[in-house]
N, C-alpha and C positions, 0 to 999 in steps of 0.2 A: 224616538222609538219607545222608550219607557213611558212617556205620557200617553201615547196610543194604547198601550196595555192597561195603564192605570184607568183611562177612560173606558175601556172595554169592561174592566172589572167593576168600575162604579156603575156602568149602565146595566150590569148583570145584577148588581146588588139592589138597584132601585126597582127593578122589574119584579123580583121576587116578593118585596114588601107589599105591593097591592095583591098579589096572589095569595099572600098569607092570610089576608082577611077573609077570603071565601073559605079557607081551609076548615073553619069549624063546621061548615055545612057537610062536607064529606065525612066528618067525625062521626055524624049520626049513622051513616051506613056502616062505619067501622064498629059501631056498637052492636051491630047484628052479626058481625064476624065472631064473637065468642060463643054464640049459640050454634054456629056451624063448626066450632072448634072441637065439638065432641065426635065429629066425623073423622075417622082415620082412613087414609087411602094411601097408595104407593107414592103419592106426591106430598104427603105430609112430612115435615122435617122429623128425622129419626129421633131428636132429642124430645120432640113433642110426643111421639109415640111411647118413647121410654118413660116419659113422666106419668103415664097412666098405668096403673097396676095391671089391668086386664090386657091392654094393648102390649104392654112389656112381656106379659106371659106368652102372647101370640108370637112375638119376635123370638123369644127364648126358645120356644118349642119348635117353631117352624125353621129356625136357623141353626138350631142345636148348640146355641151358646148364648151367654149373656152379652149382648151387644155393647152394653156400657163398659164391659171389662176389656174390650179389645184395646190393644195398645195404641191404635191410631184413632180411638173414638172422638178425641177433641178435634181431630182434623176433618172428620165427616158427619159429626153430629147435626149440623145445620142442614145437611143435605137429605134428599128424600132417598127411598129405596130405589126409585127408578134411575136416580142419578149415580147411585153408588154401584148398583148391579154391574154395569160394563167394566168397572174397575176392580171388581171382585176376583178376577182371575178365573171365572167360570163357576164360582161358588154359589153365586146367587143367579140361579138359571131362571128361564121363563116359567118353568114349572113351579119352582119355589115362590117366584113372585104372584103367580096365580093362587097358590095355597094361601100366602100371607094375606093377599087381597080379599079372598073368601073368608078367612078366619077374622080379619079386621072388620069385615062388614057384618058379621055376626055379633059383634059387640057393639056396633054403632047404634 
């Protein structure tokens, strides 16, 4: 039984090696991603928004608090506002999200 698992693992390891060679080609489109990184949306990770001074001002003003000071910030910083809103206990409403989206679009 262990040999079947080992063979399956080895087969899985040999398959990604050839796939790794074409990986540099997709790296070129990834270079275009930083240009789009200046665009903030409700799907942008919160820590990315917080890293930009103007975008951080939007969150602070629209949410009425410095998000980075929230006790659970480390738990949700990699999530987007769209992901966090349903877990906010009703504090991040659809109206709040619309306001944030409008204000973020204004600085993009």
